[in-house]
C-alpha positions as CSV (number, residue, x, y, z in Angstrom):
1,M,1.3,8.7,20.2
2,P,4.1,9.1,22.7
3,F,5.0,12.6,23.8
4,V,7.4,14.3,26.2
5,I,6.9,17.2,28.6
6,H,9.7,19.1,30.2
7,G,9.6,20.5,33.8
8,L,11.7,21.1,36.8
9,P,13.4,18.0,38.3
10,V,13.1,18.1,42.1
11,S,13.5,14.5,43.2
12,Q,15.7,12.0,41.4
13,G,14.8,8.6,40.3
14,I,12.9,6.8,37.5
15,S,9.3,5.6,37.8
16,I,7.0,3.9,35.4
17,G,3.3,3.7,36.2
18,H,-0.3,4.5,35.3
19,A,-1.5,8.1,35.6
20,H,-4.1,8.9,38.3
21,L,-5.5,12.4,37.9
22,V,-6.3,14.3,41.0
23,S,-9.1,16.9,40.8
24,H,-8.4,20.6,41.4
25,A,-11.3,21.7,43.6
26,L,-10.6,25.4,43.1
27,L,-11.6,25.1,39.5
28,E,-15.0,23.7,40.4
29,V,-16.3,26.5,42.6
30,N,-19.5,28.3,41.6
31,H,-20.7,31.6,42.9
32,F,-24.3,32.2,43.9
33,Q,-26.2,34.2,46.5
34,I,-28.2,32.5,49.3
35,A,-31.4,33.6,50.9
36,P,-31.2,35.4,54.2
37,R,-32.9,32.4,56.0
38,H,-30.1,30.1,54.7
39,V,-27.2,32.1,55.9
40,D,-26.8,30.3,59.3
41,A,-27.0,27.0,57.5
42,E,-24.2,28.0,55.1
43,V,-22.1,29.1,58.1
44,Q,-22.7,25.8,59.7
45,R,-21.5,24.0,56.5
46,I,-18.2,25.7,56.5
47,E,-17.8,25.1,60.3
48,D,-18.6,21.4,59.8
49,A,-16.1,21.2,56.9
50,A,-13.4,22.8,59.1
51,A,-14.1,20.4,61.9
52,K,-13.9,17.4,59.5
53,V,-10.6,18.6,58.0
54,R,-9.2,19.3,61.4
55,F,-10.1,15.7,62.4
56,E,-8.4,14.4,59.2
57,L,-5.3,16.3,59.9
58,R,-5.1,15.1,63.4
59,A,-5.5,11.5,62.3
60,L,-2.8,12.0,59.6
61,R,-0.5,13.5,62.3
62,E,-1.0,10.5,64.5
63,T,-0.2,8.0,61.7
64,S,2.9,9.7,60.5
65,T,6.2,8.0,61.4
66,T,9.6,9.2,62.3
67,A,10.8,8.7,58.8
68,Q,8.0,11.0,57.6
69,S,8.9,13.9,59.9
70,E,8.8,16.4,57.1
71,V,5.3,15.3,56.1
72,A,4.2,15.5,59.8
73,A,5.6,19.0,59.9
74,F,3.5,20.1,57.0
75,V,0.5,18.6,58.6
76,D,1.2,20.7,61.7
77,L,1.5,23.8,59.5
78,H,-1.8,23.0,57.8
79,T,-3.5,22.7,61.1
80,L,-2.2,26.1,62.1
81,L,-3.4,27.6,58.9
82,L,-6.8,26.0,59.3
83,D,-7.1,27.7,62.8
84,D,-6.0,31.1,61.5
85,P,-8.8,33.6,61.9
86,M,-7.9,35.0,58.4
87,L,-9.2,31.8,56.8
88,V,-12.4,30.3,58.2
89,E,-13.6,33.2,60.4
90,A,-13.0,35.7,57.7
91,S,-14.9,33.5,55.2
92,I,-17.8,33.3,57.6
93,R,-17.9,37.1,57.7
94,L,-18.1,37.2,54.0
95,I,-21.0,34.7,54.0
96,R,-22.9,36.9,56.4
97,E,-22.0,40.2,54.7
98,R,-22.4,39.2,51.1
99,R,-24.8,36.2,51.5
100,C,-22.5,34.1,49.2
101,N,-22.0,30.4,49.3
102,A,-19.3,28.9,51.5
103,E,-17.2,27.7,48.6
104,W,-17.0,31.2,47.0
105,A,-16.3,32.9,50.3
106,L,-13.3,30.6,50.9
107,V,-11.9,31.3,47.4
108,Q,-12.3,35.0,47.9
109,Q,-10.5,35.0,51.2
110,L,-7.8,32.7,49.7
111,E,-7.0,35.3,47.1
112,Q,-6.4,38.0,49.7
113,I,-4.1,35.8,51.7
114,V,-2.2,34.7,48.6
115,E,-1.6,38.3,47.6
116,Q,0.3,38.8,50.9
117,F,2.6,35.8,50.1
118,E,3.2,37.0,46.5
119,V,5.2,40.0,47.6
120,I,7.6,38.0,49.8
121,E,11.0,38.0,48.3
122,D,12.4,34.9,49.9
123,S,11.5,32.1,47.5
124,Y,11.2,29.4,50.2
125,L,8.7,31.5,52.2
126,R,6.9,32.7,49.1
127,E,6.2,29.1,48.1
128,R,4.4,28.6,51.4
129,K,1.4,30.2,49.8
130,A,0.9,26.7,48.3
131,D,0.1,25.4,51.8
132,V,-2.7,27.9,52.2
133,V,-4.1,26.9,48.8
134,Q,-4.0,23.2,49.9
135,V,-5.8,23.8,53.2
136,V,-8.6,25.6,51.2
137,E,-8.5,22.7,48.7
138,R,-9.2,20.2,51.6
139,L,-12.1,22.4,52.8
140,L,-13.6,22.7,49.3
141,K,-13.4,18.9,48.7
142,V,-15.4,18.3,51.9
143,L,-17.9,21.0,50.9
144,L,-18.2,19.5,47.4
145,G,-18.3,15.9,48.6
146,H,-15.0,14.8,47.1
147,P,-12.6,12.3,48.7
148,G,-10.1,13.9,51.1
149,S,-7.0,12.0,50.0
150,V,-5.2,10.5,47.0
151,Q,-5.9,6.8,46.6
152,A,-3.8,4.6,44.4
153,K,-5.5,2.3,42.0
154,R,-2.8,0.3,40.3
155,R,-0.7,-2.5,41.7
156,E,2.2,-4.4,40.3
157,G,1.3,-6.6,37.5
158,A,-1.5,-4.4,36.1
159,T,-2.1,-4.7,32.4
160,G,-3.3,-2.1,29.9
161,A,-3.3,-0.9,26.3
162,I,0.2,-2.0,25.4
163,G,-0.2,-5.6,26.7
164,S,2.8,-7.5,27.8
165,G,5.0,-4.4,27.5
166,L,3.5,-3.3,30.8
167,K,5.6,-5.6,32.9
168,G,7.6,-3.3,35.1
169,V,4.9,-0.7,35.2
170,V,4.5,-0.5,38.9
171,G,2.2,1.6,41.0
172,T,0.5,4.9,40.3
173,I,1.9,8.2,38.9
174,V,-0.1,11.0,40.6
175,V,-0.8,13.8,38.2
176,A,-2.2,17.0,39.7
177,H,-2.2,20.8,39.5
178,D,-0.7,20.7,43.0
179,L,-0.5,18.2,45.9
180,S,-1.3,18.5,49.5
181,P,1.5,17.2,51.7
182,A,-1.0,15.5,54.0
183,D,-2.0,13.2,51.1
184,T,1.6,12.0,50.7
185,I,1.3,10.1,54.0
186,H,-0.7,7.5,52.1
187,F,1.9,7.2,49.3
188,K,4.1,4.5,50.6
189,N,1.2,2.2,51.5
190,N,-0.5,2.6,48.1
191,Q,2.5,2.0,45.9
192,I,2.6,5.6,44.5
193,A,5.5,5.5,42.1
194,G,5.9,9.2,41.7
195,F,4.1,12.5,41.0
196,V,4.1,15.3,38.6
197,T,2.4,18.7,39.0
198,D,1.5,21.8,37.1
199,V,3.1,24.1,39.6
200,G,5.9,24.1,42.2
201,G,9.6,24.8,42.5
202,A,12.7,23.4,44.0
203,T,11.8,24.6,47.5
204,S,8.0,23.8,47.3
205,H,6.4,21.4,49.7
206,T,6.0,18.9,46.9
207,A,9.7,18.9,46.2
208,I,10.6,18.6,49.9
209,V,8.3,15.8,50.6
210,A,9.3,14.0,47.4
211,R,13.0,14.1,48.4
212,S,12.3,13.0,52.0
213,L,10.2,10.0,50.8
214,G,12.5,9.1,47.9
215,I,9.7,9.5,45.4
216,P,10.7,10.7,41.9
217,A,9.0,14.0,41.0
218,V,8.9,16.6,38.3
219,V,7.0,19.9,38.9
220,G,6.3,23.1,37.0
221,L,4.9,21.3,34.0
222,R,2.2,23.9,33.6
223,H,-0.7,22.1,31.9
224,V,0.2,18.5,32.5
225,R,-3.1,17.9,34.4
226,N,-5.0,18.8,31.2
227,V,-3.0,16.8,28.7
228,V,-2.5,13.5,30.5
229,R,-5.4,11.1,30.6
230,E,-6.5,8.7,33.4
231,D,-4.6,5.4,33.2
232,D,-2.0,6.6,30.6
233,V,1.3,4.9,31.0
234,V,3.8,7.6,32.3
235,I,7.6,7.5,32.8
236,I,9.1,10.0,35.2
237,D,12.8,10.8,34.7
238,G,13.5,12.7,37.9
239,A,17.1,13.5,36.9
240,R,16.4,15.1,33.6
241,G,13.1,16.7,34.6
242,V,11.0,15.0,31.8
243,I,7.9,12.8,31.7
244,I,7.1,10.5,28.8
245,V,3.5,9.8,28.2
246,D,2.3,6.6,26.4
247,P,5.8,5.3,25.6
248,D,6.4,2.5,23.1
249,E,8.0,-0.8,24.0
250,R,11.5,0.4,23.0
251,V,11.4,3.4,25.3
252,L,9.9,1.4,28.1
253,E,12.7,-1.2,27.9
254,E,15.3,1.6,28.0
255,Y,13.8,3.1,31.1
256,R,13.4,-0.2,32.9
257,L,17.2,-0.6,32.5
258,R,17.9,2.9,33.7
259,R,15.7,2.4,36.7
260,S,17.5,-0.9,37.6
261,V,20.8,0.9,37.4
262,Y,19.6,3.8,39.5
263,E,18.2,1.6,42.2
264,L,21.4,-0.4,42.3
265,E,23.4,2.8,42.8
266,R,21.1,4.0,45.6
267,T,21.5,0.7,47.4
268,K,25.3,1.0,47.1
269,L,25.1,4.5,48.7
270,K,23.9,3.1,52.0
271,R,27.3,1.4,52.4
272,L,28.8,4.9,52.8
273,L,26.8,5.7,55.9
274,T,29.6,5.0,58.4
275,M,32.4,6.3,56.2
276,R,34.0,9.7,56.9
277,A,33.9,12.0,53.9
278,A,37.5,12.4,52.7
279,T,39.0,13.0,49.3
280,L,41.5,10.5,47.8
281,D,44.4,12.7,49.0
282,G,43.1,12.8,52.5
283,E,41.3,16.2,52.7
284,M,38.4,15.9,55.2
285,V,35.0,17.3,54.1
286,S,32.2,18.1,56.5
287,L,28.7,17.2,55.1
288,Q,26.0,18.9,57.1
289,A,22.2,19.1,56.8
290,N,19.7,21.9,56.1
291,I,16.6,21.7,58.3
292,E,13.4,23.8,58.6
293,L,11.8,22.4,61.8
294,P,13.2,20.7,64.9
295,G,11.7,17.3,63.8
296,D,13.8,17.4,60.6
297,V,16.9,16.6,62.7
298,T,15.9,12.9,62.7
299,Q,16.7,12.7,59.0
300,A,20.0,14.4,59.6
301,R,21.0,11.8,62.1
302,E,19.8,8.9,59.9
303,V,22.4,9.8,57.3
304,D,25.0,10.6,59.9
305,A,25.3,14.3,59.0
306,D,28.3,16.0,60.5
307,G,26.0,18.7,61.9
308,V,23.3,21.1,61.0
309,G,24.7,23.7,58.6
310,L,21.5,25.7,58.3
311,F,18.4,25.7,60.6
312,R,15.9,28.1,59.0
313,T,13.9,29.6,61.8
314,E,11.2,31.2,59.7
315,F,8.7,28.4,60.2
316,L,8.5,29.2,63.9
317,F,7.3,32.7,63.1
318,M,5.0,32.1,60.2
319,N,1.2,31.7,60.0
320,R,0.4,32.8,63.5
321,D,-1.2,35.8,65.2
322,V,1.4,36.0,68.1
323,L,5.1,35.8,67.7
324,P,6.8,32.9,69.3
325,N,8.1,33.9,72.7
326,E,11.5,33.3,74.0
327,D,10.8,30.1,75.8
328,E,9.1,28.6,72.7
329,Q,12.0,29.4,70.5
330,F,14.5,28.3,73.2
331,E,12.8,24.8,73.4
332,A,12.9,24.5,69.6
333,Y,16.6,25.4,69.3
334,R,17.6,23.4,72.4
335,S,15.9,20.2,71.1
336,V,18.0,20.3,67.9
337,A,21.2,21.1,69.8
338,K,20.7,18.2,72.1
339,A,19.7,15.8,69.3
340,M,22.9,16.5,67.4
341,G,25.0,15.4,70.4
342,G,27.8,17.9,70.3
343,R,27.9,18.3,66.5
344,P,27.7,21.9,65.2
345,V,24.2,23.4,64.8
346,T,24.1,26.6,62.8
347,I,20.9,28.5,63.4
348,R,20.0,31.4,61.1
349,T,18.3,34.4,62.6
350,L,14.9,35.3,61.1
351,D,15.2,35.6,57.3
352,I,11.9,37.2,56.2
353,G,10.9,40.4,54.5
354,S,9.1,43.4,55.8
355,D,6.3,42.6,53.4
356,K,5.4,39.9,55.9
357,A,5.0,42.1,58.9
358,L,4.2,39.3,61.4
359,N,1.0,40.9,62.6
360,S,2.6,44.3,63.5
361,G,0.4,46.4,61.3
362,G,0.0,44.4,58.2
363,P,2.2,43.9,55.1
364,R,4.3,46.9,54.1
365,R,4.1,47.6,50.4
366,E,7.4,48.1,48.7
367,T,8.2,49.0,45.1
368,N,10.7,46.2,45.0
369,P,10.7,43.8,48.0
370,A,13.8,42.1,46.7
371,L,15.7,45.2,47.5
372,G,13.7,46.2,50.6
373,L,13.6,45.7,54.3
374,R,14.3,41.9,54.6
375,A,16.4,39.5,56.6
376,I,18.9,41.2,59.0
377,R,17.5,44.6,57.9
378,Y,14.1,43.6,59.1
379,S,15.5,42.1,62.4
380,L,17.4,45.3,63.2
381,S,14.3,47.3,62.5
382,E,12.5,45.2,65.1
383,P,15.0,45.3,68.0
384,Q,12.7,43.7,70.6
385,M,11.8,40.7,68.4
386,F,15.5,40.3,67.5
387,L,16.6,40.5,71.1
388,T,14.1,37.8,72.0
389,Q,15.4,35.5,69.3
390,L,19.1,36.2,70.3
391,R,18.3,35.4,73.9
392,A,16.7,32.1,73.0
393,L,19.6,31.2,70.7
394,L,22.2,32.0,73.4
395,R,20.3,30.0,76.0
396,A,20.2,27.0,73.6
397,S,24.0,27.3,73.1
398,Y,24.5,25.8,76.6
399,Y,23.1,22.5,75.4
400,G,25.2,22.0,72.3
401,K,27.5,23.5,69.8
402,V,25.2,26.3,68.6
403,Q,26.4,28.9,66.0
404,I,24.5,32.0,65.1
405,L,24.2,32.8,61.4
406,V,23.1,36.3,60.2
407,P,21.4,36.5,56.8
408,M,21.7,39.0,54.0
409,L,24.6,41.1,55.3
410,A,25.9,43.8,53.0
411,H,27.3,46.6,55.3
412,A,29.8,46.8,58.1
413,H,27.3,48.7,60.3
414,E,24.8,45.8,60.0
415,I,27.4,43.4,61.4
416,D,28.3,45.9,64.2
417,A,24.7,46.4,65.1
418,T,24.1,42.7,65.2
419,L,27.1,42.1,67.4
420,T,26.0,44.9,69.7
421,A,22.6,43.2,70.0
422,I,24.2,39.9,70.9
423,T,26.3,41.7,73.5
424,V,23.2,43.2,75.1
425,A,21.5,39.8,75.1
426,K,24.5,38.2,76.8
427,A,24.6,41.0,79.4
428,Q,20.9,40.4,80.2
429,L,21.4,36.6,80.6
430,R,24.4,37.1,82.8
431,A,22.5,39.5,85.0
432,E,19.7,36.9,85.3
433,K,22.3,34.1,86.0
434,V,21.1,32.2,82.9
435,K,23.8,29.8,81.5
436,F,25.0,30.1,77.8
437,D,28.1,29.6,75.8
438,E,30.2,32.7,76.2
439,N,32.2,31.9,73.1
440,V,29.3,31.2,70.8
441,R,30.4,31.7,67.2
442,V,28.7,34.3,65.0
443,G,28.8,34.0,61.2
444,G,27.4,35.8,58.2
445,M,25.6,34.8,55.0
446,I,27.3,35.8,51.8
447,E,24.2,36.3,49.5
448,V,24.8,39.5,47.7
449,P,27.6,40.5,45.4
450,A,28.4,43.5,47.6
451,A,29.3,41.1,50.5
452,A,31.4,38.8,48.3
453,L,33.3,41.8,47.0
454,S,34.0,43.4,50.4
455,L,34.9,40.4,52.5
456,G,37.5,42.4,54.5
457,V,34.8,43.8,56.9
458,F,33.3,40.3,57.3
459,V,36.5,38.4,58.2
460,K,37.5,41.0,60.8
461,R,34.2,40.8,62.7
462,L,32.9,37.3,62.2
463,Q,34.0,33.7,63.0
464,F,32.6,31.9,59.9
465,L,30.9,32.5,56.6
466,S,28.1,30.6,54.8
467,I,27.5,31.2,51.1
468,G,23.8,31.2,50.1
469,T,24.2,30.4,46.5
470,N,20.4,30.6,45.7
471,D,20.3,34.4,46.4
472,L,23.8,35.1,45.3
473,I,23.0,33.8,41.8
474,Q,19.7,35.7,41.7
475,Y,21.3,39.0,42.8
476,T,24.3,38.6,40.6
477,L,22.3,37.8,37.5
478,A,19.2,39.9,38.4
479,I,17.0,36.9,37.9
480,D,14.2,35.5,40.0
481,R,14.4,31.8,39.5
482,T,10.7,31.4,40.4
483,D,9.7,33.6,37.5
484,E,9.0,31.2,34.6
485,A,9.7,33.9,32.0
486,V,13.4,34.2,33.1
487,A,14.1,31.0,35.0
488,H,16.0,29.6,32.1
489,L,18.6,32.4,32.6
490,Y,19.3,31.2,36.2
491,D,22.8,29.8,35.8
492,P,25.0,28.6,38.7
493,L,27.9,28.2,36.3
494,H,27.9,31.8,35.1
495,P,31.6,32.9,35.3
496,A,30.7,35.9,37.5
497,V,28.9,33.6,40.0
498,L,31.7,31.1,40.1
499,R,34.3,33.8,40.7
500,L,32.3,35.3,43.6
501,I,32.0,31.9,45.2
502,S,35.6,31.0,44.7
503,Q,36.8,34.4,46.0
504,T,34.7,34.1,49.1
505,I,36.1,30.6,49.9
506,Q,39.7,31.7,49.3
507,V,39.5,34.9,51.3
508,G,37.6,33.3,54.2
509,T,39.9,30.3,54.4
510,K,43.0,32.5,54.2
511,A,41.7,34.6,57.2
512,G,41.2,31.4,59.2
513,L,37.4,31.3,59.0
514,S,35.5,28.2,58.1
515,V,33.4,28.7,54.9
516,S,30.4,26.6,53.9
517,V,27.9,26.6,51.1
518,C,24.3,26.0,52.1
519,G,22.4,26.8,48.9
520,E,21.2,24.3,46.3
521,M,24.6,24.0,44.7
522,A,25.9,22.2,47.8
523,G,23.5,19.4,47.5
524,D,23.9,18.9,43.7
525,P,26.5,16.1,43.1
526,H,27.2,17.7,39.7
527,Y,28.9,20.6,41.4
528,T,30.7,18.7,44.2
529,R,34.0,18.4,42.5
530,L,33.9,22.0,41.4
531,L,33.4,23.2,44.9
532,V,36.0,20.9,46.3
533,G,38.4,22.3,43.7
534,M,37.6,25.8,44.9
535,G,38.7,24.8,48.4
536,L,35.3,24.2,50.0
537,R,35.4,21.8,52.9
538,T,32.0,22.3,54.5
539,F,28.8,21.5,52.5
540,S,25.2,21.8,53.9
541,M,22.2,20.3,52.1
542,H,19.0,18.5,52.4
543,P,19.7,15.2,54.4
544,A,18.5,13.1,51.4
545,Q,21.4,14.5,49.3
546,I,24.2,13.8,51.7
547,L,25.2,10.2,50.6
548,E,25.3,11.2,46.9
549,V,27.5,14.1,47.6
550,K,29.7,12.0,49.9
551,Q,30.2,9.5,47.1
552,E,31.5,12.3,44.9
553,V,33.8,13.5,47.7
554,L,35.3,10.0,48.1
555,R,36.1,9.9,44.4
556,S,37.8,13.3,44.3
557,D,41.4,14.2,44.4
558,S,41.5,17.8,45.8
559,S,45.0,18.6,44.6
560,D,44.2,17.6,41.1
561,L,40.8,19.4,41.2
562,T,42.4,22.6,42.5
563,L,44.6,22.9,39.4
564,K,41.7,22.1,37.0
565,V,39.3,24.5,38.7
566,T,41.9,27.3,38.8
567,K,42.2,27.0,35.0
568,L,38.4,26.7,34.6
569,L,37.8,30.0,36.5
570,R,39.8,31.9,33.8
571,Q,37.2,31.0,31.2
572,D,34.5,33.5,30.2
573,E,32.5,31.4,27.8
574,P,29.6,29.5,29.5
575,E,29.8,26.6,27.1
576,R,33.4,26.0,27.9
577,I,32.8,26.3,31.6
578,S,30.0,23.8,31.5
579,E,32.1,21.4,29.4
580,A,35.1,21.7,31.8
581,V,32.8,21.1,34.9
582,G,31.6,17.9,33.2
583,K,35.2,16.7,32.8
584,L,36.3,17.3,36.4
């Protein structure tokens, strides 16, 4: 019988294919003790497994293409994790100390590492724990003798239980508890039509890779791996966040039509590549890209992004024993600045919590990390680390239009302390006769209600503002959107959230500051007209979302939208607000 499962839509599109179940090696690990005489052999097993996985990752890195830059970046990250002493070397110590089998030692060490990630407040960084899990998965698959990558089994024209109705069932739907990004390099060559997973979120690696490759995906389905059978026909609706298992012919026909319409629309979007984003009444809108690593700039250029609106620098600092030095950071920032050819590149200073202490004494336990020493608070508490990053950013400003973005500001003294640190960095570089842009712009993230409600201190001290809607929504509504128990309460259209966003745009614009939105709302075409009506003229999003948002901008009349949105913002009832947004 057909049935439907609801999850989180993270990559749009519609796919129809046969299910291929991917094993979850962590669930297959047994625990047993080994004899003293076998300890060395067990150590050798784990060392050999690490060597094989290292070779696999190196081969995957070499076969990745420019269009798969995000996948390649994850492969690089997995290689760093594999070489981290906290993983293999610590597991070897457990084998010697407890005389346990290699598989069990790996799982025990994994649990300790994951605990450290669990307390990180930033949802993007917290979900990087999945990368550690996947490295261990690869090691376990080698130890258990399982294949190291996903292999597609179905090709176009396959037939099955519902006979001729299977025309249009193309490729394979990968069904897994979670997926390794390294496996996704094989996807395009094996006609993978899409994937669904038990776990994951909007900023998980699965979501990021899915969007970069244009593969429909639904994640967070909890127990999908246990209820879908091998070779079941599965429909993925990446827009609605549902999968339909074993559909009848009527449902199949409906989704074949929807898929054709969607693919036609995607093809039409490519015609917008060379068009400037302007509303019907002539208002220019800047559409910029969010990136995580220098290699991601390739995708930004492919969609002709107007700049980089958010370069997250956290990846340069994570999963390593030694902090990146000034030269390493400088080279990363400079490469992006040069690649964008004079277009603005907004680089955010380290946005990480003190719970991830970056090898300076271990994680710092806090009662509530969400309200603890994170982002700019953390940077100001580590002045030498912060100064090193600021020097690297300033040096890179000589090679392009670099802007410095400061995260999580709430107090005037935080802004003043940051500007003082920048002044010190500039003075040092001048003394050393190192070139930089003397007029580099400094901006602040509006991510907490306190900042949105006290904008006067921001507009007096800063040159631009960037609204981080993800955190602003979470802090306004006191909801962690990664917590399944309350995720349904996460509402971008809550009247309080909309008023804070609108107020920030209006106050910043009136003061002559450019204001952007770099959270998930900026890349969701359902909110484009709403934000344009609020007066937003700079959006920053994942590169894969730019053309869809551009299409909405081109269809918008900003004058008309301003009147409608002004009326909408007076509403208090969520249902009426949602209905009004749908009619914009």
